[in-house]
Steps between C-alpha positions, in 0.01 A plus 500: 500500500617854432403790725425828317747729673864606465704178512616424853264747668323335794119498465238431765213310337203360692690511832804332355846637423585412140870465420615532140822473306670836437619368162177353358215599728404139541340410836735310728254454785243662725474503877234626742554852628514524880282747681628662821305246703660219304846631576428522870355148494810367325720657773285348776525155337877549468525584866361164599711327236804690620463366854504148353793575269705656786423194710671274245835642614799566278542135400138456398498819293836418346374165372191657345686791345751259345216299351363826350848580365516155337159548343603830349822342374302230329275756329750769401396494134128515579536803727742672259250461215231654717722797591568545130134483402380738770784754521670467164836412651716279271485139612873480564487798732196347672692176555779698669242674717343174617838337566606793716177482696554127560848573635358749750231258621768238557729735693222640717371156590844364584621797707197628689570291815861606517423870452178539692501216757565543874859561597707608797634853503803586715427718802729773639680515829260757648216243464705182526232332712268494199514307171370656180292324236372615160260359248292636210134426520262526199289810460193295419360608163717678245342681205699500176427736214695389192603664172436401141856516364625199700170336603667190649850590618407823679199385706680170582782711648255617764253210519750218528696674770182595688374140477837358614480736801166350600254755361193448284495714182221681318624594158360770271662452161519781245185541298716460193623152601236346730501159334867443576436607857209258539717224345748550782231476765340197339830313472575565863153362596590175325764431762338680793131416472409489868454875556489818281851606597579681171202657325434771241253787461457664160397834364617850425669750731202519736559134592862576590374789715255267667782255579695784665198567726397136552675432826812330363788507741755615248485597132768454233456709185692513170412763243538866410617759750173692462294196593740405777426833672126429480552152645704642784236765574221240504697267728594792732129530595538181706876513556535192281876462426600501137777381276525713186697417186427794273640647181858525381725690263806282525828618362798314364852648513766398246851588613808536284633155582173315435467206262294683242360192328375362835368841601311548175346154519390559859362849426284361219375217719456710809321780311295316241404160653123470545464797264665716767212431739722423793514700824873429527555542130786722383350817367805732518862433413793725574815413308829685556630708214788271381268201437175679424497480119615137486250393768205669323593335173504157662164562672337614175636199310362257760165671559450538125503120459206442738171393351161638602166316481240282658655157470860388494637853519752649742269786594125464541221754528460763765274333751314808632368695198518838679872455553557542126406867540755542779775345287407716200503814717846422640650438155343813354611712792856372481527577128331842541756594766797419277551130556576274203347165417784280376255209478122512482351832606146644466418261214586201718166535678252276315233383749489253653874480429791732558819419315838533673603862537838637603526871575825689559588848622165523680481796744486392862178699561309310231221256581699214348764551769289611799186285474444126481450409132421125527570439133775361273702822499845592625653846553879500480682814604872570511667606824846625590571222753338255741453771762280699263315182406421425865381857555263478201381150591409616853328819387153342457262428790498126422743252648420139412795331320790587275810361333867581456734371231871536560789345682714705738231728645183301432436385856551846655278660231224242563503576874450868431185447294192610702312178446386194685692274266782512246672256271860510379568389142144371457147629514190388698682198651422601860131427433566134439739450794268367768754558778499881449233751607309687229358850543563866455541842664334837439208490256586136422345404832619324814507158659664195356395172339733205429785371716511502879373859516206395280409223740521728802279750321212259552559414864458707814810487718406361842754563775493294823719522810522222755645526849773241562626613839493767766587857412852607589408863450131531586350799325157416355327453834373712786694264729828659403698674770718814490796263519372318188470828312849602610643169373316551170648846455847368581463215251389736222798724558739204489338353188431811295669797665839469333 
C-alpha cells in the first residue's frame, strides 16, 4: 500500500501511526497511537514488571539479555532490511548498526554485576569503627525516547544498560521509524515473556511529552537540542532526572604530519555515512595550510565515487523530508557568503536525496559551520596550525565528538577539544567501543550511555555504613564528653594540621 503523502512523512490514520519509506512512499507498517492514558498505563504495568525483573538479580537478567543478544545476532539481516525499508539507510550500514547494538547488549549484560553490585568501600581513620558499602539500585521504570537516524543502536544504548541495571523500560521510538522500534520490543518479548519489562508506546511528539509526565523514574532522550530542552522542561515539573544526548557539530582536525589518505577516507566515512544523518558525524574539517590542498583533493576524489539511490547505493535518501530544506539552506548560505563547492553544491539537493557536497573556504559565521546540518556535506577550511584548528572547533556551542589526524601532537590536540569524546586517526569509533562512555557537553547534552558510566547512569547509588566496633573518638552522640571533643580536636590537628 502507498500512503498519499511526502515519502517518509509519518501519518496518523484511523488511530494508527503509518510508517512509510522515504525513498518510495511504500507503507512499512502501522501501529496504534498511544493516548496519554495509554502511556500512563504502560508505565504502571512496567512498574510491576520492573519489580519482577529486578528480583531476578544480575545473573537472571544477564542470562535473559544474552538470549536476546543471540536472537538479534541470528536475525541481523532481517532487522537490517527493516531499517533500510523504513529509514532508507543502506543495508550494509544497517548491518553495522545492528552489530554494534549487539555488542553493547553483550557488554552491559556481562558487566552489570561487577559495576553495579554491592561492594566494600574503604573507610577513613576518623571513622575507622565503621565499614562502608556501596551498591547501585535500579530506578524502577526508565523512559527512552529514541531517534530515527539510528533506530536500533541508539535506543539500545540506553535500554540495554537500563535493563541490565534492573529497570523496566518504556520506549517511545521516533515516529519516523516506529516499526523498527516495535521489532526490538517484540524480539525481547520472545525471550522474556513473563512480564512486560520492555514495551513501546507510539505516536508523535505529544506521546513523547506524555512519557515525560507519566511518572517514569528517569528519562533518556536522544534527538535535537531544541527538543532536548523541551524534554528537560517537561521532566523538571516532577523533578524526573534526565539523560540528554542532543545535537552535534563535530569537527575533525588534520595536522601537518597526518596520513592524508587515511584522513580523507575517514572524513568521507565520518561525514557522509548514513547520508550524514549522524549526531557524531563529521560536519567540519580544519586542515592546516601545508596539507590543505592535497587533503581536499583526496576527499573530493573519494566522495565523488559514492553512489546515491534507494537500493545498493552508498548513500540513501534523507529520512526526514523537512531536513532537506535545512541542508539546502546551509549549502546556499555557504555559497552566498563566499564559500566554494568543490563537489556537489546547490544542485546536489534532489529530494529525497542529497548528493555528496564538499564546501571550502566557508566563513565561520555561516549556518553550514555553526548549525547542525545532518546531511551528506562537509565544510573544509584551512587553518594556520593545530592551535587555530582547536580554537575554531571549540567555537560552537555543541560538544559531542570529534577527531584528530596526526602523529606527534594528535593526543594533546584531542584532549583540548571541548567534547565528550574524540578519536585519533579514525572517526566515530568511540561509539562502537562498549567499554567507553558516550555523551556530550554544552548543547550536545549531558549524562552518559555505554561503558561503566552508562551502567551507573541507570542505577541510584546507595551508600550504607555499618558499625564494626566501639568509637575511639566519639563525636556523633550526645554522650560525648568534653574530653572526647578535646581528643577529637587533637587528632584532627595531628592528621590534617601540617
